[in-house]
N, C-alpha and C positions, 0 to 999 in steps of 0.2 A: 504429582502436579495437579491431579483432579481435586485434591482436598486443599490446595493453597490458593488463597485469595489475597493478593498483595494489598496492603494499605496504601492510602495516598502518600506518595513520597514527598510531594512538595506542597500539595494542598490548594493551589489556585491555578487557573488556566493561564494566567499571564506570567507565572513564575519563570524566570530564565536561569540557566545554569551558569554558575561562575566557573571559569576555566583560568587556572593560574598562568597559563601561557599566553592566551589570546584575549582575556578580558571577558566580556559578556557574550554568550552565545545567543544568536538571534532567534533560533527556533525555540518556541516555547514548549513547556511541559505537556500541554494539552495535545501537541502533535507528537513530540518525541516519545512520550511514554505510552503511546498507543500503537507503536509500530513493532513488528516481530519478524524475525527470520524464521521461515517455515520450510518444511519438507513434506511432500506428498508423494508417496511411492519413490520414484527415482528422480523427482523434480524438486528443485529448490527455488525459492523466490521470496517475495515480501508479502506481508499481510498487515492489516491493521484493524483495530476494533472501533466500532461506531455505535453510539447510543441512539436508538430510534424508538419512539413511543414507550419510554420507560423500560426498554430492554436493550441488552448489548449483544452485538453481532460482530463476527469477524468477516472482513471483506478482502477478497484477493482476485486475481485474474483466473478466469474459468480454464484457460489453457494449461494451468498447473495441475489440474486433475488428470489422473491416468487416462490414456486414450480409450481404454476399455471400461472406464468407471461406469458402474450402475448401482442403484440402491441409494440409501441415504447415509450410511456409515462412511466417514471420510478417514483414511489412514493418515491423520495429521500428526506431525511432530513439530515442536517448537524448540528453537535453540535457546539454552540458558546456561551461562557459564561455558564449560567445555563439553557439555552433554546435550544430547537431543532427548526431549521429554515427550512421551506419548500423551496425546490429549484426545479424549472421546468426543469427536465432533460429529455433528449432523448436518447434512446439506439442507439448507433452507430453501434454496432455489437458484436458478440461473435465468437470465432473461430469455424469452422464447424466440426472439428475433436475432440472436447471434451476437449480442453485446458480450464482451469479454470480461464479464463479472460473475463471480460466484460468492454466495453468502452462506456462512456457517453459523450454527448455533453451538456454543460451548456450555459446559456445565457450571462454569465459575466466571467471575468477573476478572478481566485482565487489566483493566484500567479503572481508576476510581471515577465515579460519576461526576465528581466535582471538576474533573479536567475536561470540561465540555468542548466538543469540536463540532460546531454547526455546519450544515451543508449550505453553501452559497447558492443563492437563487439566480443570480445573473453574473456572467463573466464579461470582462471588458477586452475588446480587441487591443492587443499591444500591452496588456497587463503583466507585470512581473509576477512570476510564480516560482515555487520551490517543489521539488519532487524528491522523495527520500526512499532509500532502499539498500539492498546488499548486493553490489555489482560483483558477479562471479563468486558470490558468497562471502565477500569481504566485509569486515565490520571493525569497529574498535570498541573498547570497553570503558565504561564509566564506573564499574563496579557497583557498590550498594546504591549510588546515586541513581542508577537505572534498574535497581532490583536484580543486578547481575544478568540482565538480558543484554544481547549484543546492541550496540548503538549504530544506527544506520548512517551511511553517507548521505549528505544532502547536496543536491545540484540545483542550479538556478536556470530558469529559462523565461521565455515570454510567450503569451498566447498569440499564436501565429495565424490561426484560422479556425473555422468551424465547418461542419457539414450541414449548412443551413437548411432546416426542414427535413433533414434525414432521420432515419431510425436504424440503429440507436443514435442518440445524441453524442457526437464526438467532438473533442477539443484537441486541436493540433498545437503542439508545443514546440518552439524552436529551442532545442537543447540536445546534448549528447547523452543518449540512453545506452545502457549496456545490459546484457543478460543478467538477471538477478534483480533488476528493478521491477519486473513484472509484478503487478498486484500492489505496488506501493502507492501512497497518496500523493496527489497534487494539491498544494495548498497555496492560498493567497491571503494577503492581509486586507482587512477591511479598510475602506478609505479613512484617512486621518486617524488611524489606530494601529496598535501593535498586535491586535488580536488576529489570529489566523482563522480562516474558514476552509472547509473542504471543497475542492472543485471537481476533482475527477480521479479516476483510478488508472494507473499506468497499464497499458496493454502491450505495445510493441514499438519498434522504431521503423520508419519507412526506409526502403532500400531501392537502389537501381542496380542493374547489371553492369559490372565493370570488367573490362577486358584485362586479362592477365598478360603482361609482357613476357615473352618466351625467347629470349636471345639464346641461341645455341641449342634450343630444344626442338623436337619434331614439330613440324607445321600442323598443329591441331588446335581446334578452338577451345579455349579455357576461359572461364569467367568466374567472377565471385560477386556476392551480394555486397554492395557498398552502403554503409550507413550514411544517409544524407542529412542527418541532423534534425529530422522532424520526428517528433514522438506522437503516436496516436494514443490518446487517452479517452476513457468512457466516462461521461458525465455521472456524477455520484447520485443524482436523483434515481438512476436505475436501481442502485442498491436499496435505496429507501423503499421503492415500489416492491421489490422482491420480499423485503422484510415484512411489509404490511400485508402482503398476500398470504403469508404463512408465519404469523407472529409467535415463534417458539424460542426466541432468544432468552438469555439468562436475565431475570428480573433485576433491575437496578437496586431494588430493595433488599436484595439477598445480602445477608450479614457478611462482612468482610473481616477475615481473621488475620492476625499477624503472621 
């Protein structure tokens, strides 16, 4: 894995995948071909790569790191085909004020630099957005069209709210999140355009305590956490700040081999 740098598969950010069953897929290559199913220790989730100041970084949720993690070497594995491939990753950093974002540096490029994915600078209340990931580790395959990496599921939501003036900057999405989407990107389209921009990184879903009905069972208090359909995501600008504070990502000028 460390020696393989995939070529551009489709060559343009606006390229869409043709699907013989459903026609044109809405999600463009500059989003889809940047997303990966990852494992860190005993935890699995979603990650994506982002180009910042001529270097490429992997972004994910900080809570996917082992609870006892220390140092800079990350025990990262990436799913490809039927196998998990070990990748020598370095921790670039995490936000100092508890934002659920971790940034890694990899030795190779995982997405072609021509597939640009810019960070959006402002988000609109009520805006349609999409978030992608691997719920419970599930995925589907596009084979060589996605270089044999698992293809993530995509879900749709709307920007439901913000923590105005808070730190870290959070964007709340109305949508149904599941375990496995953590670390995945939230994207939205530019106005009057089919081009996508990065908005945020999926952190978790909000819950409330729900009572468990216990007919015929002993009278004891039982409860479960109920997913209320609001997703907490962390603004992508935090990932950019981390990368700029420790610019060790793989250079975009790194030669790409077949």
